[in-house]
C-alpha positions, 0 to 999 in steps of 0.5 A: 500500500503506497504512502498516500493510500496509507494516509487516506486510510488512517485519516478515515480512521481518525474521522471515525472519532467524530462519531464519539461513543455509541452503545449498541450493536447495529454497526458491528452486526452489519460490518461483521456480516459483510466481513463474513463474521470473523468473530465466530471463528475462534473461542474467546475469553471476555473480561469486564469490570472496573479495575484490573481488566487490562493487566488481567487480560495480559496475564491470561494471554501469557498463560495461554502462550505458556500452554502452547496456544496461539492467542490473540489479545485485544485491549484498549486504549494503547500507550504509544501506537494503535497497533498495540491494541491487537496482539498475536502471541504478545506481539502487536500486529504490524502497521502494514497489516493494520492498514490492509485490514483497516481498508477492508473495514472501510470498504465494507462500511461504504456498501449501501446502506453506508454505516458510520462505525465509531473508532472503538468499533473499527479497532474491535472489528479489525482485531476480529479480522486479524485473529481469524486470518491468523487462525488463533486458538483463542482470543482474550478480549477486554471490554471497552465500556460497560458490557451489556451494550459494548461491541465486544459482547459480539464475541463467541465467549465460553469464559466470562471474567468480571473484575472488581466493580466500582463507579465508572463512566456514570454518564453511560452506565448509570449513577448507582453501583447497582446499575453499573453492575447490571451493565458489566454483568451483560457480558455473561453468555448462556451456559458459559463459565463465569469467574468473579473477583471479590465484590461487595454484596450488592454487586455479587447478588446482581451478577449471581442473578445473571449467572443463574438465569443463564445457567452458568458455572460460577467460580468466585474469589474467596470461595473457589480459590 
């Protein structure tokens, strides 16, 4: 891809920031279908919570590599370069690969009816394409905002982990701890395994209701380990 093309693709990505934050799945469903649903090509571990999500995802990724799995890691935000958000076996993807997959997403977004994904949605979908193309064994996915209406909820997760929950992003998730816990618990999939870090009683009860309603196995810090 020549330099001018590279700049135009990256400019389009920067322009997606204008869309701000949009909770919901419409853009992701449309784009993932147009791209042949790459997020369904591998199982995922999905991590939500307020504190420690990123470090836990990095630790799980390292454990998976130590057990000879080819693992994809998606986290946000990045520290230096955007490619850091998408890693295969601990290594960020190359800028060249990033641009190739970014162009595929842009082209898919321009199919009629045109959709206008957010910056986060684009990076998430790009990760799904990269992981599918690289035939990973498993992905480790950090939620962006909340859980219930976060685009990462599209992943095929058989293991859902919820770290400690406290008040965050109240303008989107609600003013009370109960409302925030309900949003975070939204990542729980039917008949999946749920791992729950130590929580206060209110949060724990809300999450346990979600676990029971979806017939999940629950492992709680302080009880299971």
